[in-house]
C-alpha positions as a Markdown table, in Angstrom:
| # | Residue | x | y | z |
|---|---|---|---|---|
| 1 | Met | -2.4 | -4.9 | 14.7 |
| 2 | Gly | -4.4 | -2.7 | 12.8 |
| 3 | Leu | -3.4 | -0.2 | 10.8 |
| 4 | Arg | -3.8 | 2.7 | 12.5 |
| 5 | Ala | -1.8 | 1.3 | 15.5 |
| 6 | Arg | 0.9 | 0.3 | 12.9 |
| 7 | Leu | 1.1 | 3.9 | 11.2 |
| 8 | Leu | 1.2 | 5.0 | 14.6 |
| 9 | Leu | 4.2 | 2.8 | 15.6 |
| 10 | Ile | 6.0 | 3.5 | 12.0 |
| 11 | Val | 6.1 | 7.1 | 12.5 |
| 12 | Leu | 6.6 | 7.7 | 16.3 |
| 13 | Val | 9.0 | 5.0 | 17.1 |
| 14 | Pro | 11.9 | 6.3 | 15.0 |
| 15 | Ile | 11.2 | 9.6 | 15.4 |
| 16 | Ala | 11.0 | 9.1 | 19.0 |
| 17 | Leu | 14.5 | 7.3 | 18.6 |
| 18 | Phe | 15.5 | 9.8 | 16.7 |
| 19 | Leu | 15.3 | 12.7 | 18.9 |
| 20 | Ser | 16.2 | 10.6 | 21.8 |
| 21 | Ala | 19.5 | 9.9 | 20.3 |
| 22 | Ala | 20.2 | 13.5 | 18.6 |
| 23 | Gly | 19.2 | 15.2 | 22.2 |
| 24 | Phe | 21.4 | 12.3 | 24.2 |
| 25 | Leu | 24.3 | 12.7 | 21.9 |
| 26 | Gly | 24.0 | 16.7 | 21.7 |
| 27 | Tyr | 23.8 | 16.7 | 25.5 |
| 28 | Arg | 27.3 | 14.3 | 25.8 |
| 29 | Thr | 28.6 | 16.1 | 23.3 |
| 30 | Ser | 28.4 | 19.7 | 24.9 |
| 31 | Arg | 28.8 | 18.6 | 28.2 |
| 32 | Ser | 32.2 | 16.9 | 27.4 |
| 33 | Ala | 33.1 | 20.4 | 25.6 |
| 34 | Leu | 32.6 | 22.4 | 28.3 |
| 35 | Glu | 34.1 | 19.8 | 30.9 |
| 36 | Gly | 36.9 | 20.1 | 28.8 |
| 37 | Gln | 36.9 | 23.7 | 28.5 |
| 38 | Leu | 36.7 | 24.1 | 32.2 |
| 39 | Gly | 39.6 | 21.5 | 32.9 |
| 40 | Asp | 41.9 | 23.3 | 30.8 |
| 41 | Ser | 41.0 | 26.8 | 32.5 |
| 42 | Leu | 41.3 | 25.2 | 35.8 |
| 43 | Ser | 44.5 | 23.7 | 35.0 |
| 44 | Asp | 45.8 | 27.2 | 33.6 |
| 45 | Ala | 45.1 | 29.2 | 36.5 |
| 46 | Ala | 46.2 | 26.5 | 38.9 |
| 47 | Ala | 49.6 | 26.7 | 36.8 |
| 48 | Met | 49.2 | 30.7 | 37.0 |
| 49 | Val | 49.1 | 30.6 | 40.9 |
| 50 | Ala | 51.8 | 27.9 | 41.2 |
| 51 | Ala | 54.4 | 29.7 | 38.7 |
| 52 | Gln | 53.7 | 32.9 | 41.5 |
| 53 | Leu | 54.6 | 31.0 | 44.5 |
| 54 | Ser | 58.0 | 30.1 | 46.4 |
| 55 | Ala | 57.8 | 26.6 | 46.8 |
| 56 | Glu | 60.8 | 26.5 | 49.7 |
| 57 | Arg | 58.7 | 29.1 | 51.4 |
| 58 | Val | 55.7 | 26.7 | 50.8 |
| 59 | Leu | 56.8 | 23.7 | 52.2 |
| 60 | Ala | 58.2 | 25.4 | 55.0 |
| 61 | Leu | 55.3 | 26.3 | 56.8 |
| 62 | Thr | 53.9 | 23.7 | 59.6 |
| 63 | Ala | 50.9 | 23.4 | 61.7 |
| 64 | Glu | 52.8 | 25.7 | 64.2 |
| 65 | Asp | 52.7 | 28.6 | 61.4 |
| 66 | Ala | 49.0 | 28.6 | 61.7 |
| 67 | Gln | 48.0 | 29.1 | 65.5 |
| 68 | Gly | 46.8 | 32.2 | 66.8 |
| 69 | Glu | 47.0 | 35.3 | 63.7 |
| 70 | Gly | 49.3 | 32.8 | 62.0 |
| 71 | Thr | 53.2 | 33.6 | 61.2 |
| 72 | Arg | 54.1 | 36.2 | 58.7 |
| 73 | Thr | 54.8 | 33.7 | 56.4 |
| 74 | Phe | 51.8 | 31.9 | 56.6 |
| 75 | Arg | 49.6 | 35.0 | 56.3 |
| 76 | Ser | 51.8 | 36.2 | 53.6 |
| 77 | Leu | 51.0 | 32.9 | 51.3 |
| 78 | Ser | 46.9 | 32.9 | 52.8 |
| 79 | Arg | 46.7 | 36.3 | 51.2 |
| 80 | Gln | 48.3 | 35.6 | 47.7 |
| 81 | Leu | 46.3 | 32.3 | 47.4 |
| 82 | Ser | 42.8 | 34.6 | 48.6 |
| 83 | Glu | 43.4 | 37.2 | 46.0 |
| 84 | Ala | 44.3 | 34.8 | 43.6 |
| 85 | Arg | 41.0 | 33.0 | 44.1 |
| 86 | Ala | 39.0 | 36.0 | 44.1 |
| 87 | Ala | 40.7 | 37.5 | 41.2 |
| 88 | Ala | 39.8 | 34.1 | 39.4 |
| 89 | Gly | 36.2 | 33.4 | 40.8 |
| 90 | Leu | 37.8 | 30.2 | 42.3 |
| 91 | Arg | 36.2 | 28.3 | 44.8 |
| 92 | Arg | 39.4 | 27.0 | 46.9 |
| 93 | Val | 42.9 | 27.2 | 45.9 |
| 94 | Val | 45.4 | 24.9 | 47.9 |
| 95 | Ala | 49.0 | 24.3 | 48.0 |
| 96 | Phe | 50.2 | 20.8 | 48.9 |
| 97 | Asp | 53.1 | 18.4 | 48.9 |
| 98 | Arg | 54.0 | 15.4 | 47.5 |
| 99 | Gln | 52.9 | 13.7 | 50.6 |
| 100 | Gly | 49.3 | 15.2 | 50.0 |
| 101 | Arg | 49.5 | 16.8 | 53.0 |
| 102 | Val | 48.3 | 21.0 | 52.9 |
| 103 | Arg | 50.6 | 23.5 | 53.3 |
| 104 | Val | 48.2 | 26.6 | 52.3 |
| 105 | Asp | 44.0 | 26.3 | 52.0 |
| 106 | Ala | 42.3 | 29.1 | 50.9 |
| 107 | Gly | 39.1 | 28.7 | 50.8 |
| 108 | Gly | 38.9 | 25.5 | 52.4 |
| 109 | Gly | 39.8 | 26.0 | 55.6 |
| 110 | Leu | 42.8 | 23.0 | 56.2 |
| 111 | Pro | 45.4 | 24.0 | 58.5 |
| 112 | Pro | 49.0 | 23.2 | 57.2 |
| 113 | Met | 49.8 | 19.3 | 57.3 |
| 114 | Ala | 46.5 | 18.1 | 57.0 |
| 115 | Glu | 45.5 | 15.2 | 54.9 |
| 116 | Phe | 44.2 | 16.7 | 51.5 |
| 117 | Ser | 41.8 | 13.8 | 51.3 |
| 118 | Glu | 40.0 | 15.1 | 47.9 |
| 119 | Leu | 43.5 | 13.9 | 46.4 |
| 120 | Leu | 41.8 | 10.4 | 46.5 |
| 121 | Arg | 39.3 | 10.8 | 43.8 |
| 122 | Asp | 42.4 | 11.9 | 41.2 |
| 123 | Ser | 45.5 | 9.9 | 42.0 |
| 124 | Arg | 45.3 | 9.2 | 38.2 |
| 125 | Glu | 45.5 | 12.8 | 37.5 |
| 126 | Leu | 48.0 | 13.4 | 40.3 |
| 127 | Glu | 50.6 | 11.1 | 38.5 |
| 128 | Ala | 50.4 | 13.4 | 35.3 |
| 129 | Val | 50.9 | 16.3 | 38.0 |
| 130 | Trp | 54.1 | 14.6 | 39.3 |
| 131 | Ala | 55.3 | 14.0 | 36.2 |
| 132 | Gly | 55.5 | 17.7 | 35.6 |
| 133 | Gln | 52.4 | 18.2 | 33.6 |
| 134 | Lys | 48.7 | 20.4 | 34.0 |
| 135 | Ala | 45.4 | 18.2 | 34.7 |
| 136 | Ser | 42.2 | 18.3 | 35.7 |
| 137 | Ser | 40.0 | 16.1 | 37.5 |
| 138 | Leu | 38.2 | 13.6 | 35.0 |
| 139 | Val | 35.0 | 13.8 | 37.2 |
| 140 | Leu | 32.7 | 16.5 | 38.6 |
| 141 | Phe | 32.2 | 16.4 | 42.2 |
| 142 | Glu | 29.1 | 17.9 | 44.3 |
| 143 | Gly | 29.8 | 20.3 | 47.0 |
| 144 | Leu | 27.8 | 21.2 | 50.2 |
| 145 | Asp | 26.2 | 23.9 | 48.4 |
| 146 | Gly | 24.8 | 20.9 | 45.8 |
| 147 | Gln | 26.1 | 22.6 | 42.9 |
| 148 | Leu | 29.3 | 20.7 | 40.4 |
| 149 | Tyr | 32.9 | 21.3 | 40.8 |
| 150 | Lys | 36.0 | 20.4 | 38.9 |
| 151 | Thr | 39.7 | 20.9 | 40.5 |
| 152 | Gly | 42.6 | 21.6 | 38.1 |
| 153 | Tyr | 46.0 | 20.8 | 39.3 |
| 154 | Ala | 49.6 | 22.2 | 38.7 |
| 155 | Pro | 53.0 | 21.2 | 39.7 |
| 156 | Leu | 54.8 | 23.4 | 42.2 |
| 157 | Leu | 58.6 | 23.3 | 41.1 |
| 158 | Lys | 61.8 | 24.2 | 43.1 |
| 159 | Asp | 64.9 | 24.0 | 40.9 |
| 160 | Gly | 63.3 | 22.0 | 38.1 |
| 161 | Gln | 62.0 | 19.2 | 40.2 |
| 162 | Val | 58.1 | 18.6 | 41.5 |
| 163 | Val | 58.0 | 19.2 | 44.9 |
| 164 | Gly | 54.4 | 19.9 | 45.3 |
| 165 | Ala | 50.8 | 21.3 | 43.6 |
| 166 | Val | 48.5 | 23.7 | 43.4 |
| 167 | Ala | 44.9 | 22.8 | 43.1 |
| 168 | Val | 42.0 | 24.9 | 42.3 |
| 169 | Glu | 38.6 | 24.3 | 42.6 |
| 170 | Gly | 36.0 | 25.9 | 40.2 |
| 171 | Asn | 32.2 | 26.0 | 39.7 |
| 172 | Ala | 30.9 | 24.1 | 36.7 |
| 173 | Ala | 27.7 | 27.2 | 36.3 |
| 174 | Tyr | 27.7 | 25.9 | 32.5 |
| 175 | Phe | 25.7 | 23.1 | 33.9 |
| 176 | Gly | 22.6 | 25.1 | 34.5 |
| 177 | Pro | 21.9 | 26.4 | 31.5 |
| 178 | Leu | 22.7 | 22.8 | 30.0 |
| 179 | Thr | 20.7 | 21.4 | 32.0 |
| 180 | Thr | 17.8 | 24.0 | 31.0 |
| 181 | Leu | 18.8 | 23.0 | 27.8 |
| 182 | Ala | 18.2 | 19.6 | 27.7 |
| 183 | Arg | 15.1 | 20.3 | 29.7 |
| 184 | Ser | 14.0 | 21.9 | 27.0 |
| 185 | Trp | 15.2 | 19.7 | 24.2 |
| 186 | Thr | 13.2 | 17.0 | 26.3 |
| 187 | Phe | 10.3 | 19.5 | 26.0 |
| 188 | Phe | 10.5 | 20.2 | 22.7 |
| 189 | Ser | 10.7 | 16.7 | 21.6 |
| 190 | Leu | 7.9 | 15.8 | 23.8 |
| 191 | Leu | 5.7 | 18.0 | 22.2 |
| 192 | Thr | 6.7 | 17.2 | 18.7 |
| 193 | Leu | 6.1 | 14.1 | 19.6 |
| 194 | Gly | 2.4 | 14.7 | 20.4 |
| 195 | Ala | 2.2 | 17.1 | 17.4 |
| 196 | Leu | 3.1 | 14.0 | 15.1 |
| 197 | Ala | 1.2 | 11.5 | 17.1 |
| 198 | Ala | -2.0 | 13.4 | 16.5 |
| 199 | Leu | -0.9 | 13.8 | 12.4 |
| 200 | Ala | -0.4 | 10.6 | 12.7 |
| 201 | Ile | -3.6 | 9.9 | 13.8 |
| 202 | Val | -5.5 | 11.7 | 11.4 |
| 203 | Thr | -3.7 | 10.5 | 8.6 |
| 204 | Ala | -4.2 | 6.9 | 10.1 |
| 205 | Arg | -7.6 | 8.0 | 9.8 |
| 206 | Thr | -7.6 | 9.2 | 6.4 |
| 207 | Leu | -6.3 | 6.3 | 5.0 |
| 208 | Ser | -7.8 | 3.8 | 7.2 |
| 209 | Arg | -11.6 | 4.8 | 6.9 |
| 210 | Pro | -11.7 | 4.3 | 3.2 |
| 211 | Leu | -10.0 | 1.1 | 3.6 |
| 212 | Glu | -12.6 | 0.1 | 6.4 |
| 213 | Arg | -15.6 | 1.3 | 3.7 |
| 214 | Leu | -14.0 | -0.9 | 1.1 |
| 215 | Val | -13.5 | -4.1 | 3.4 |
| 216 | Ala | -17.2 | -3.4 | 4.5 |
| 217 | Ser | -18.5 | -3.7 | 0.8 |
| 218 | Ala | -16.2 | -6.4 | 0.2 |
| 219 | Leu | -18.0 | -8.3 | 2.8 |
| 220 | Arg | -21.2 | -7.4 | 1.8 |
| 221 | Ile | -20.3 | -8.3 | -1.8 |
| 222 | Gly | -19.2 | -11.5 | -0.6 |
| 223 | Gln | -22.3 | -12.4 | 1.8 |
| 224 | Gly | -24.5 | -11.7 | -2.0 |
| 225 | Asp | -25.4 | -8.4 | -1.4 |
| 226 | Leu | -24.9 | -7.1 | -4.9 |
| 227 | Thr | -26.9 | -4.5 | -5.0 |
| 228 | Thr | -25.5 | -1.6 | -2.6 |
| 229 | Pro | -23.2 | 0.3 | -4.4 |
| 230 | Val | -19.3 | 0.9 | -3.3 |
| 231 | Gln | -18.9 | 4.5 | -2.5 |
| 232 | Ala | -16.5 | 6.3 | -4.8 |
| 233 | Glu | -13.3 | 7.9 | -2.7 |
| 234 | Pro | -11.0 | 10.4 | -3.2 |
| 235 | Thr | -7.6 | 9.4 | -2.6 |
| 236 | Val | -6.0 | 8.3 | -5.8 |
| 237 | Glu | -4.9 | 4.9 | -4.9 |
| 238 | Ile | -7.9 | 3.8 | -2.8 |
| 239 | Gly | -10.1 | 5.2 | -5.6 |
| 240 | Ile | -8.8 | 3.2 | -8.0 |
| 241 | Leu | -9.5 | 0.1 | -5.7 |
| 242 | Ala | -13.2 | 1.3 | -5.3 |
| 243 | Arg | -13.6 | 1.9 | -8.7 |
| 244 | Glu | -12.4 | -1.8 | -9.5 |
| 245 | Leu | -14.5 | -3.1 | -6.6 |
| 246 | Glu | -17.5 | -1.3 | -8.0 |
| 247 | Ala | -16.9 | -2.7 | -11.5 |
| 248 | Met | -16.2 | -6.2 | -10.0 |
| 249 | Arg | -19.5 | -6.0 | -8.2 |
| 250 | Leu | -21.4 | -4.6 | -11.4 |
| 251 | Ser | -20.0 | -7.6 | -13.1 |
| 252 | Leu | -21.2 | -9.8 | -10.8 |
| 253 | Glu | -24.9 | -8.2 | -10.2 |
| 254 | Ser | -25.2 | -8.4 | -13.9 |
| 255 | Arg | -24.3 | -12.0 | -14.1 |
| 256 | Asp | -26.6 | -12.7 | -11.3 |
| 257 | Arg | -29.5 | -11.0 | -12.9 |
| 258 | Gln | -28.1 | -13.0 | -16.3 |
| 259 | Leu | -28.3 | -16.4 | -14.3 |
| 260 | Lys | -31.7 | -15.7 | -12.9 |
| 261 | Met | -32.9 | -14.5 | -16.1 |
| 262 | Met | -31.5 | -17.8 | -17.5 |
| 263 | Leu | -32.8 | -19.9 | -14.9 |
| 264 | Gly | -36.4 | -18.5 | -15.7 |
| 265 | Gly | -35.8 | -18.6 | -19.5 |
| 266 | Val | -35.4 | -22.5 | -19.1 |
| 267 | Ala | -38.0 | -22.9 | -16.9 |
| 268 | His | -40.0 | -21.4 | -19.3 |
| 269 | Glu | -38.7 | -23.0 | -22.4 |
| 270 | Val | -38.5 | -26.4 | -21.1 |
| 271 | Lys | -42.2 | -26.3 | -19.5 |
| 272 | Asn | -43.4 | -26.1 | -23.3 |
| 273 | Pro | -41.9 | -29.1 | -24.8 |
| 274 | Leu | -42.4 | -30.8 | -21.7 |
| 275 | Gly | -46.2 | -30.1 | -21.9 |
| 276 | Gly | -46.4 | -31.3 | -25.4 |
| 277 | Met | -44.9 | -34.3 | -25.0 |
| 278 | Glu | -47.3 | -35.4 | -22.0 |
| 279 | Leu | -50.3 | -34.3 | -24.3 |
| 280 | Phe | -48.9 | -36.4 | -27.8 |
| 281 | Ala | -47.1 | -39.4 | -25.5 |
| 282 | Gly | -51.1 | -39.3 | -23.7 |
| 283 | Leu | -52.7 | -39.4 | -27.0 |
| 284 | Ala | -50.3 | -41.8 | -28.5 |
| 285 | Ala | -51.2 | -44.3 | -25.7 |
| 286 | Glu | -54.9 | -43.8 | -26.2 |
| 287 | Glu | -54.8 | -44.4 | -30.0 |
| 288 | Leu | -52.6 | -47.7 | -29.6 |
| 289 | Gly | -55.1 | -49.0 | -26.8 |
| 290 | Ser | -57.9 | -48.3 | -29.0 |
| 291 | Glu | -59.5 | -51.7 | -30.7 |
| 292 | Pro | -58.0 | -52.0 | -33.3 |
| 293 | Pro | -54.9 | -49.7 | -32.4 |
| 294 | Asn | -54.7 | -46.7 | -34.6 |
| 295 | Val | -51.2 | -47.0 | -35.2 |
| 296 | Ala | -50.9 | -44.3 | -38.1 |
| 297 | Asp | -52.2 | -41.8 | -35.7 |
| 298 | Ala | -49.9 | -43.1 | -32.9 |
| 299 | Lys | -46.7 | -42.4 | -35.2 |
| 300 | Ser | -48.1 | -39.4 | -35.9 |
| 301 | His | -48.0 | -38.5 | -32.1 |
| 302 | Val | -44.6 | -40.3 | -31.8 |
| 303 | Ala | -43.2 | -38.2 | -34.1 |
| 304 | Arg | -44.6 | -34.8 | -32.4 |
| 305 | Val | -43.0 | -35.9 | -28.9 |
| 306 | Arg | -39.6 | -36.8 | -31.0 |
| 307 | Ala | -39.7 | -32.8 | -32.5 |
| 308 | Glu | -40.3 | -32.0 | -28.7 |
| 309 | Leu | -37.2 | -33.6 | -27.5 |
| 310 | Glu | -35.3 | -32.2 | -30.0 |
| 311 | Tyr | -36.6 | -28.6 | -29.4 |
| 312 | Leu | -35.3 | -29.7 | -26.0 |
| 313 | Lys | -32.3 | -30.9 | -26.2 |
| 314 | Arg | -31.5 | -27.6 | -28.4 |
| 315 | Ile | -32.4 | -25.7 | -25.3 |
| 316 | Val | -30.3 | -27.2 | -23.4 |
| 317 | Asp | -27.4 | -27.4 | -25.6 |
| 318 | Asp | -27.8 | -23.6 | -26.5 |
| 319 | Phe | -28.2 | -23.0 | -22.1 |
| 320 | Leu | -24.9 | -24.8 | -21.8 |
| 321 | Ala | -23.2 | -22.9 | -24.9 |
| 322 | Phe | -24.4 | -19.7 | -23.4 |
| 323 | Ala | -23.6 | -20.1 | -19.7 |
| 324 | Arg | -20.0 | -22.0 | -19.7 |
| 325 | Glu | -17.0 | -20.0 | -20.1 |
| 326 | Gln | -16.1 | -20.5 | -24.0 |
| 327 | Lys | -12.2 | -21.6 | -24.0 |
| 328 | Leu | -10.4 | -20.7 | -27.4 |
| 329 | Ala | -8.6 | -22.9 | -29.2 |
| 330 | Ser | -6.8 | -19.7 | -30.8 |
| 331 | Thr | -5.0 | -20.0 | -34.3 |
| 332 | Arg | -4.3 | -17.7 | -37.0 |
| 333 | Phe | -6.5 | -17.7 | -40.1 |
| 334 | Asp | -7.9 | -15.8 | -43.1 |
| 335 | Ala | -11.2 | -14.5 | -42.2 |
| 336 | Ser | -12.6 | -14.8 | -46.0 |
| 337 | Gly | -12.9 | -18.6 | -45.5 |
| 338 | Leu | -14.7 | -17.9 | -42.4 |
| 339 | Val | -17.4 | -15.8 | -44.4 |
| 340 | Gln | -17.2 | -18.4 | -47.0 |
| 341 | Gly | -17.8 | -21.3 | -44.4 |
| 342 | Ala | -20.5 | -20.1 | -42.9 |
| 343 | Ala | -22.3 | -19.1 | -45.9 |
| 344 | Gly | -21.8 | -22.2 | -47.4 |
| 345 | Leu | -23.4 | -24.3 | -44.6 |
| 346 | Leu | -26.8 | -21.9 | -45.0 |
| 347 | Glu | -26.9 | -22.7 | -48.8 |
| 348 | Gly | -29.4 | -25.4 | -48.5 |
| 349 | Glu | -31.9 | -23.9 | -46.0 |
| 350 | Ala | -31.6 | -20.2 | -48.4 |
| 351 | Gln | -32.7 | -22.4 | -51.8 |
| 352 | Thr | -35.3 | -23.7 | -49.5 |
| 353 | Arg | -36.6 | -20.6 | -49.2 |
| 354 | Gln | -35.8 | -18.9 | -52.1 |
| 355 | Val | -33.3 | -16.5 | -50.4 |
| 356 | Ala | -30.3 | -15.9 | -52.3 |
| 357 | Leu | -26.8 | -15.9 | -50.4 |
| 358 | Glu | -24.6 | -13.0 | -52.0 |
| 359 | Val | -21.2 | -13.3 | -50.7 |
| 360 | Thr | -18.2 | -11.0 | -50.7 |
| 361 | Ala | -14.9 | -11.9 | -48.9 |
| 362 | Glu | -11.8 | -9.6 | -48.6 |
| 363 | Pro | -8.7 | -11.6 | -47.0 |
| 364 | Gly | -8.0 | -10.4 | -43.7 |
| 365 | Val | -5.8 | -12.4 | -41.1 |
| 366 | Val | -7.8 | -12.8 | -37.2 |
| 367 | Glu | -6.8 | -14.7 | -34.6 |
| 368 | Gly | -9.3 | -16.9 | -32.3 |
| 369 | Asp | -11.4 | -20.0 | -32.3 |
| 370 | Gln | -12.3 | -20.1 | -35.9 |
| 371 | Gln | -15.3 | -22.9 | -35.0 |
| 372 | Leu | -16.8 | -20.7 | -32.7 |
| 373 | Leu | -16.7 | -17.7 | -34.9 |
| 374 | Thr | -18.4 | -20.1 | -37.4 |
| 375 | Ser | -21.0 | -20.8 | -35.3 |
| 376 | Ala | -21.5 | -17.2 | -34.5 |
| 377 | Leu | -21.7 | -16.0 | -37.8 |
| 378 | Val | -23.9 | -19.1 | -38.8 |
| 379 | Asn | -26.3 | -18.0 | -36.4 |
| 380 | Leu | -26.7 | -14.6 | -37.8 |
| 381 | Val | -27.0 | -15.7 | -41.2 |
| 382 | Lys | -29.6 | -18.2 | -40.4 |
| 383 | Asn | -31.7 | -15.4 | -38.9 |
| 384 | Ala | -31.3 | -13.2 | -41.6 |
| 385 | Val | -32.4 | -16.0 | -44.0 |
| 386 | Gln | -35.2 | -16.5 | -41.7 |
| 387 | Ala | -36.5 | -13.3 | -41.8 |
| 388 | Ser | -36.2 | -13.2 | -45.3 |
| 389 | Lys | -38.9 | -12.9 | -47.7 |
| 390 | Pro | -39.0 | -15.2 | -50.9 |
| 391 | Val | -37.2 | -13.9 | -54.0 |
| 392 | Thr | -34.6 | -11.3 | -51.8 |
| 393 | Ala | -31.2 | -11.7 | -50.8 |
| 394 | Val | -28.6 | -11.9 | -47.7 |
| 395 | Lys | -25.5 | -10.1 | -48.2 |
| 396 | Val | -22.6 | -11.4 | -46.6 |
| 397 | Arg | -19.8 | -9.4 | -46.2 |
| 398 | Gly | -16.0 | -9.2 | -45.2 |
| 399 | Arg | -13.2 | -6.7 | -45.2 |
| 400 | Ala | -10.4 | -5.2 | -43.5 |
| 401 | Gln | -10.8 | -1.7 | -42.2 |
| 402 | Ser | -8.8 | 0.4 | -40.2 |
| 403 | Gly | -7.2 | -2.4 | -38.4 |
| 404 | Arg | -10.4 | -4.4 | -38.0 |
| 405 | Tyr | -12.2 | -7.3 | -40.0 |
| 406 | Val | -15.7 | -6.1 | -40.5 |
| 407 | Leu | -18.5 | -8.8 | -41.1 |
| 408 | Glu | -21.7 | -7.7 | -42.2 |
| 409 | Val | -24.8 | -9.8 | -42.7 |
| 410 | Glu | -28.1 | -7.9 | -44.1 |
| 411 | Asp | -31.4 | -9.2 | -45.1 |
| 412 | Gln | -34.2 | -7.5 | -46.7 |
| 413 | Gly | -36.8 | -8.6 | -44.3 |
| 414 | Ser | -39.7 | -6.4 | -42.4 |
| 415 | Gly | -37.2 | -5.3 | -39.7 |
| 416 | Ile | -36.7 | -5.3 | -35.8 |
| 417 | Pro | -39.0 | -3.1 | -34.1 |
| 418 | Ala | -37.0 | 0.1 | -32.6 |
| 419 | Glu | -38.7 | -0.8 | -29.2 |
| 420 | Leu | -37.6 | -4.0 | -29.4 |
| 421 | Gln | -33.8 | -3.5 | -30.7 |
| 422 | Ala | -32.4 | -2.8 | -27.0 |
| 423 | Arg | -33.4 | -6.2 | -26.7 |
| 424 | Ile | -32.7 | -8.6 | -28.9 |
| 425 | Phe | -29.2 | -9.4 | -27.0 |
| 426 | Glu | -30.9 | -10.4 | -24.0 |
| 427 | Pro | -31.1 | -14.2 | -22.9 |
| 428 | Phe | -34.0 | -16.0 | -23.9 |
| 429 | Phe | -35.6 | -12.9 | -25.7 |
| 430 | Thr | -37.2 | -14.0 | -29.0 |
| 431 | Thr | -40.0 | -12.9 | -31.1 |
| 432 | Lys | -39.9 | -16.5 | -32.9 |
| 433 | Glu | -42.6 | -19.4 | -31.8 |
| 434 | Lys | -39.9 | -21.9 | -31.5 |
| 435 | Gly | -36.5 | -19.9 | -30.6 |
| 436 | Thr | -34.7 | -20.3 | -27.4 |
| 437 | Gly | -33.4 | -16.5 | -27.2 |
| 438 | Leu | -30.0 | -17.8 | -26.8 |
| 439 | Gly | -28.7 | -17.6 | -30.2 |
| 440 | Leu | -27.9 | -13.8 | -30.7 |
| 441 | Pro | -26.4 | -13.4 | -26.9 |
| 442 | Leu | -24.2 | -16.4 | -27.9 |
| 443 | Ala | -23.0 | -15.0 | -30.6 |
| 444 | Arg | -22.0 | -11.3 | -29.1 |
| 445 | Lys | -20.5 | -13.2 | -26.0 |
| 446 | Leu | -18.1 | -15.0 | -28.8 |
| 447 | Phe | -17.5 | -11.6 | -30.6 |
| 448 | Glu | -16.7 | -10.3 | -27.2 |
| 449 | Ala | -14.3 | -13.1 | -26.3 |
| 450 | His | -12.1 | -12.4 | -29.2 |
| 451 | Arg | -12.1 | -8.5 | -28.1 |
| 452 | Gly | -14.7 | -8.0 | -30.7 |
| 453 | Thr | -18.1 | -6.4 | -30.9 |
| 454 | Leu | -21.4 | -7.4 | -32.3 |
| 455 | Thr | -24.0 | -4.6 | -33.3 |
| 456 | Val | -27.8 | -4.6 | -35.3 |
| 457 | Asp | -29.0 | -1.6 | -37.3 |
| 458 | Ser | -32.4 | -2.3 | -38.2 |
| 459 | Arg | -35.8 | -0.6 | -40.2 |
| 460 | Pro | -38.7 | -2.0 | -42.7 |
| 461 | Gly | -37.1 | -3.2 | -45.4 |
| 462 | Arg | -33.2 | -3.5 | -43.9 |
| 463 | Thr | -31.7 | -5.4 | -41.2 |
| 464 | Leu | -27.7 | -5.2 | -40.9 |
| 465 | Phe | -25.8 | -7.5 | -38.2 |
| 466 | Arg | -22.3 | -5.7 | -38.1 |
| 467 | Gly | -19.6 | -8.0 | -36.3 |
| 468 | Glu | -15.6 | -6.4 | -36.0 |
| 469 | Leu | -13.0 | -8.7 | -34.9 |
| 470 | Pro | -9.0 | -7.4 | -34.4 |
| 471 | Leu | -6.9 | -8.0 | -37.1 |
| 472 | Ala | -3.9 | -10.3 | -36.3 |
| 473 | Ser | -0.8 | -8.5 | -35.8 |
| 474 | Pro | 1.8 | -9.0 | -38.5 |
């Protein structure tokens, strides 16, 4: 199920259930309260009529009393009930005996001694009446006019004994406004649900469209399109997702570009030594095939082939070291030993080139892979020694500063041209004839893997490489 459909269900279903339940409970509660109030009013009206009647006169009426103009007693009782009916706004007032036979009927037209059939529906209520209590019908009934009515009952007493009862029927006129209220509530509920549905649709679109754009961007990235930027989104949470996805795209694009550059560099760098090896192997074969064989020149050519093989091996090793993710064997160690160890490894080459190594190392504990960091620092020192002129010095310094351990390698060579300084950390970029162009990129990668940095500042007569590592927490 889509996001929009889910939002619609989440918003509309609970509210629809709430409105329906609230409307139903409100209607039933109002109806029950009004029915109870109407029943009490009708039973009170029946009691008032019963109190005004003479039970003896009522029970004395027979069918003959209603013939013709009726006897005086019948006319008197009929008039009395009719006046009560009109005064109370009742539909019908009936006096009847315990056998359910009508004695006087005002509004219904039944003659004396006729069966009062309506009593059959209220048999349970009549049990209370025969016990001397007021009662009202539990259910409403529909008259011939299509309106709803309710009946109230009161006992008719003679010498303290229940000898009959009075029934009054009243119109449940309150049902008109109550039905109108129910219809209004239904209309209001439907209108509310419609407004909420529109709001939910707008909200769903507002949420789903940015997510759909993010999904489309993710699919493009998954299919290899790393050049199309991920659109920024205004919503805070979705905006964070968009920014992170864009950062991932940029990282993948950079890695893809770097990989292509590396592959191109490897192909170029490998091609040169392979060509040299092919050339010198051919020359060695010619020398060995001559009469007599020129063994000395053949050995010289073989030595050149070996040198090219060594260079080719170094290219492969540097490429693998740069390409693979470095697994850090992290330990805590004194960084001054790192400085001393790296300088010590280059002492022999420095002496050969008549370059002095000036080492200053202050103590400072760092955490990381000491072997990998040593290889990175050795690369920096080696480059500095090779770039130095004879009878000059390379300064190798280490010190703790503001929560970081700062490593500096400074030489007094000719410097790096300003236009090349931004490229020296690019893979396979080198100004050396036999350089792989992976040493400095690998060194920076190792520093960054230890949450550090590596920068360069160069001008004629001075080049300074500065690496920083976080000091270990106490």
